[in-house]
N, C-alpha and C positions, 0 to 999 in steps of 0.2 A: 436650443435647438440648432443643430448644424444647418449650414447652408443647403447642403444636400437633402437633408430632411425637409427643408422649407420648401425648396424648389421642386421637389418630388410630389409634393401635395398642393403646391399652391402656383397656379398658372401664371399670375402675375409677377411672382417672384422668380419664376422660370424664364419668362420673357425678358426681364430686365438682365438676368444673368447671362443670357445668350448674346446681349446687346449692352455691354457695360457702358458705353457711352450715352445711352438713353436716359432720360429723366423718368421720374413718377409723373404721369399724367392722368388726373383725376377721371376723366371720363373713360379713358382706357381701363385703368384698374379698377374702378369702382363700379362701371356699368357693363363694360363687354366682358371682361374677365368672370364675373359672377355667373352670367349666364352660361358661358361656355363650359365652366366647371359644373354648372347643372346638368348639361348635356353628358359631360363625362359620368357623372354620378348616376345617370338614368333617370334623373328627375324631370328633364325636359327631353322630349322624343323629336319635337319639330320646333325649329328655331330659326327665324328670320331676323337679321341684323342689317338695317338700312343706315347708312351714313354718308357723307360727301367722301369725294375720291380724295387720295392722298392724306387720310387721317388714320392710317394703320390698320385699316379693316383686314388686308390680306396679310400683312405682318403678324397680327395676332391670331386672327381666325383660321389662317392656313398654315402659315410658316412656322409658327410656334405651336398652335394648338395640335396639329395633327402629329408631329414627331413626340409631344408630350403624351398624347391619348395613346398612341401606338405602343409607348415605352411602359405605360402604366397598365395596359389592358392585354395581357398575353392572348394570343390566339383570335384577336379581334381583327378583322380585315377592314380597311379604308378605301374609299373610292373618292377621289377628287375630279371634280368636273369643272371645266372652264369654256369660254365660248370658242376657242380655237384649240387645236392640239399643240401648236407652238407655246402658247401660254402655259398650258398644262404641263408641258415639258420642263418650261422655265421653274415652276412652283416645284415640280417633282425632284428637279435636280437641286433646288435651294433645300428642300427636305431632306434627301440623301444626304447633302454636304453637312447639314446640321447634325445628323446622327453619326456620321463618319468622321468629320474633321473638327467639329467645334468642341474644344476642350473642355468647356463648362458643362456641355450636355453629357459628354462621355464621363465626367466626374459624378454628375447626378444620377445618370442611368448606367453604370459601367457594366452591367450584366446584359445589356441589350446590344446585340450585333447584327449588321446587315450582312447577308449572305453575299460575299464577294465574286460569286461565279458570274454575275450578271452585273453591267454597268449602265443598264438601260436608265434613261430619265423617267420614264414612265412606269416603272415597275421594280419592286424589290421585295425580297422576303427576310424575314428576322429569325434569329435562332429560338425565339420564343413562340414561333407559329404564326406572326402576324404576315399579311400580305398587304401591299400598297400598289394601287393602280391610279393613273392620271389620264384622263379622256378629255378630248374636246368634244363638246355635245353636238358640233357641227358635223362630226364625222361619224356619230353613233357611238353607242355604248355596249361593247361587247358583253358576252355572257358571264360576267363575274358577279360574285355576290359581296356585300359589303355590311358590315355591322354598324359603320358610320360613312355616310356620304356627305360630302361637303361640297356645294356649289357656289363656286366663288366667281362672281361676275360672268353669269351665262350669257349675257347679251353685250354684244361687241361695239355697236355704234347707235347713235340716235335714231337714225334711219331704220335699223333692225328693230328698234324699241317701238317704232311707230308703225311697223309693218304688220297688218292684221295676219298675213299669211305667216310670216316668219314667226310672230308671237303664238299663233296658232298651233304651228307645228312643234314649237319648243314645248308648249303646254301638253300636247299629245305625246311627246317624247317622254314628258315627265311622269304622265299617267301610266303609258304603255311599257315604258322601258325602266326609267330610273326607280320608280316605286317597286318595281318586281325584282330589282337587284338586291333589295334591302333584306337582309336576314330577320328572322323573328326577334323582336325585340330590338331592332335597329333604330338608329336615329338620324335625322337629316337636319343639315345646317345650310341655309341660304344667305350668302353674303352679297349684298349688292348696292349699288348706288340707284336710286329710282330715276327713271327716264321719262315714262310716259304713263298715262292713266290706265291703259289696258296692257301692261307689260306682265310678264310671266309671274311675277308676285301678286298682282291684282287678280289674276285668273286663279291662283292657288287659293288665295284667301277667300274669294266668292265661294268655292265649293268646299274648302276645307277649313274655313276661318277659324272655328272653334277648338280645331286641333293644334293649331299653332300659336307659340309665344313670339311676340313681335317686339323687338327693341329698335325704335326709331331714333337716331341721334340727329338733331336739327344743328345747322350751322348756327342758328341763333334761336335759342328758345325763351319764350316768354319768362320775364323774372321781374315780379314785382317790387323786390327789394331794390333793384338797380335801374329801374325804367318807370317814369311817372305815367307813360301810356299805359303800360301792362298793369300798373296798380289802378288806375282808372277804371280799366275794362273788367276789374274784378267786381265793380259795383253796378254793372249794366248787365241786361240779358244778352243783348248782341255786342260783341266787341268791335270797337272802331279801329279802322286802319290807323297807324301812326308810325311816326319815324322811331323805331325801336332803338333805345340805347343799352339794351341789355348786352352783356359781353358775349363774344363769339366763342364757339366750340373750342378752339385751339388757337386762341388769340395770342398767347404768349408765345407760340412758334412760329406763326405766320403774320402776326400783327393785324390791325383792323383793315389796312389797304387792300389786301387780298380779298377780303369779304365784301367790301364796299365796292369793289370793281365788279364782282359777281353779281351784286344787286342790280346793276344797269340793265341786265336782261331779267325781266320779272319771271318769264317761263322757265329760264334755266335755273334761276335762284329757288323758285318754289319747287322744281322737281328734283334736282341735283344736289342742291344745297339744304333744302328744307324736308326733302323726301315726302313732300305733298304734291305730286304732279296734279296739274289742273288743265283745263283746256287752253288752247293758245288764244282764243279768243272768249271775251265774256258773252258775246253773241255774234254768230256768223251771219244769219239771215233773220230779219225782223218779221214776226208774225203778222204785223200790220200790213206788210207788203202784199199779203195773199188776198186781201180785199179787192184788189183790182189786177189779179193774174189769170183769171178764167174767163174762156169765151163760151158762148152759148152753143148748143148743137145746130141751132138755126143759122149761125155764122159759117158753118163748114162749106156752105154752097160757095161762098166767095172764097174762103182760104184756099180750096182745093186748085184755084185758077193760077196760084203763084208758084214760084220755082220751089222744088222740093230738094232737100239734101239729106243723106242718110249718113249718121255718125255711127261706126261699130267699135266698141270697146270690149274685146273679147276676153274672157277668162281662160286660163291655161289648163283648166280641168273641171270636172262636174262634181267633185267632192266637196263637202261641206267647208273644207279649209279654203276653197277657192272662192273668189268673188263670183257674182253671176255675171254672164255675158249680157252686156247692154246693147241694144241696137235702136236708135232714135231716129224717128223722121221728122225733120224740121222744116217748116215753110217760111220762105223768106217774104214777109209782106210788106205793106206801106210803112212809111215813117221808121224804117229799120227795126220794126217789129219782127218777132220769130214765134212761129206757132207750133207747138208740140202736136203732131196729128196721129202718129202711130208709133208703136214701139213694142220691144220684146224685153223681158228682163226674167232671164231664166238659166239653170245650170245646164249647159249644152255642150255637147262634144263638136268637133269642128265640122262634121257632116250636117249635124242638126242645125248649126248655126249658119252655114253656107245656105241651107233649104231655106232658111228665114230670109236671108239676104235677097235671094232670088225672087221670093213670093212679094216681098215689100217692094222690090224693084220693078215688078211688073205692075203692082198698084199704082206707085207713086212717081215713076220714070225719074228718079232723082238727077239732078245735073251733075252731082258728085257723090261718090261713096268714100267717105272719110274714115279710114282704117288704121287702128293702132300698128305702128310699125312691127313691133316685136312679135306679134301674133300674125300678121300679114304674111311674114317670112314664112311661117309654118302652113299657112292657109292657101298660099298662091296656087300651088298645083291643083288642089281640089277645085278652088273657086275658078280657075281658068277652065278646067274640065267641065264643071257644071254650066258655066256660061255657054260654052260651045255646044252642049246638049240641049240647052234651053234657047239656043239662038239669040243670046244676049251679050254677043262679043263687043258692043260697042258701049258697055257699062265703064264708065270712068272711074276707076279707083285710084284714091289720093292717099298715099301712106303719111302719117303724121308720128313724131315720136323724136326720140334722141338722134338715131342715125338717119331717120328719113329726111330731115331737113337741118343736117349739121351746119351750123354756122349761124342758123335764125335763132333769136332769143326765144321765141316762142316754143320751140322744140325742146329747149333746154330747162324750161321752168319746171320745177317740182310740182307734184299733184296739188298740194294745197294752195300754192300761188296760182296754179291755173284756175282752181275752183273760186278763189276770191276775185277773179276777174269777172265772175258772174254778179258780184254784189250789185254793182249799178244797174245790170240788166234787169236783175228783180226789183230793185228799188224804184227804177224809173219807168217801169211798166213796158219793157221792151220784150220780155218773155211772157207767153201766153199759153195756158194749158187747158186741157178738157178737165171737167170735175171728175169724171170717171174714165178710166181706161182698163176694162176688165178683159184679161185674158187667160185662156185655158194654158195651164202649163204641161209639160211632157208627162208629169206623173198624174194627170187627168184632174187635178184641182184647179179651181178659179183663182186668179189673183189680180187684185185692183193695183195696177202700177201706180197710180197717182196717189192713192192712199198710203201706199208703201214709201213713196217718195216724199211726201208731205211729212208724215209721222216720224219715219225712220232715218231720213236724210236731212231735209230742208230744216226742219224746225231743231233738231237736236245738234246740228253741225257746229262746231266751235273749235275747229282747226285739227291738226293731226292727232290721231289717236283718241278722238271724242266720240266718234261712232264706229260701230262694228264694220259696216258697209258704206262705201260712198260711190257705188257704181254709176248711178244715173248722173250725180253731180260731175263725177270725172267725166263721164261720156258727153255731157252738154258742153264741159268747158272747152271742147275742141272747136266750138264755134268761132273762138278767137285765134285759132291756130293761123300763123301766115300763110300756110299752105291752102286754106280755105277760101274760096272766093265766092261769097253769096251775093246773088244779083237780086236786090230789093226792088219793088215795083214802085213806081211814082205815086205820090199821095193824090187821091181825088175823091170827088164827093161820093163815089160808091162805097166808099169804106168807112162812113162816118160811125158806124155801130162799134168801131174799134178804139173809140177813144176811151179815156180812163173811166168815164162814168157809165158806159154802156152795157156792160156785162151785168152790172147790178147783182152779183152774186159774191157770197163770202164762203171760205172753205169751212166746213165742218171737220173737226179733228175726230177722226173715228178712233174707237178703242177695240 
């Protein structure tokens, strides 16, 4: 068989022919190549490949597979999607160069020519009826159809991977736009390194898991033949953690040092190297702390005497993609104790949000209204107008956030770090809550804020990306912002019922 014939029908041989200085790498040739060939043959119509970065994912799955597929499949159209348009342009340019300048490609597929009337990086046509488009998913996907859609690294950063809003919007784009661009009998390939538990891959698999073939290449896979710990785990029902001695995925190229260095950050190692993202924390907040976190209704008579503070963490929209707006009223009690006495957790537009703020301000007369800076900028005009209409111009609004207190450490803390500042407050009994806080939502339904907080935020929280929404935790975390000046009352005998034994109530987890 001639080299041309072999490369025309063998993606692995084609890849090495394009790159004559590359070696035969087993995991690339024996694991990645076969599934991509299955896509080309129509045997696999949905494929995900997860693997560590810098292990030739894009070189094989995008820069080699796409020109090989185009050249073998007349009149088949290909769409490439990356996280940004510049990256899509770079890949598109590399694919064009392969098909027009690489001597080996031209020898293998001499009959395939690119239309020279356009030199665009993100588009070309061939003489056999193919079209190729490259788009950035952040800029939208124009109305083109594809027989093969390759999504190569649709997530730009770890921050984006952990953003509920960004990942929700990306998944909505996949469902409403990307899938609609697929021609009848078309195929989708998703190439990526995992970043977070609730990334785009996790969301697709949750809804369409049975449809997809998944190839996950770990930086270090269990190998009983080369690691005693792996061998011992074969004999037990629950594998034990151990210092694995199995070889690394591309150890002959990188050596062991690069992998050993990556292992120092367990979260990064499990997510980006092992393709098994986990919560950042094994446990964020201990369920045992709930036993002494709740005050009785009879205690409200004393609580209302203390200074109140309102915390506002607005969402930027009412749609399901957005977080809920959280408005929490916290009273500063004795012994640095803080009591949640009122609140709103709902999907609100600015007008609805401001109406709640004014209503709660009339009831509680807060010393400060602490407002997330990014939303206050948008709400200031309407809030000022409403305060004038309601004769509440003395309301003290304090903005917090990145720009609001530039130069202060608290304003620059990431959300997860702010939330973790609450850990000692919950553990040491400084935060107290009502057992129920039922409120009527704008849609007319009744909603228990406390049940939601305990079961959907407090108990499952284990770091970034571990829960869908963390609206109340984020809002309450602002009690530690440097711009907040809470005035606590002095301890006295009249508040004995607030010691850690007084409430004598435990939280019942509701289903």
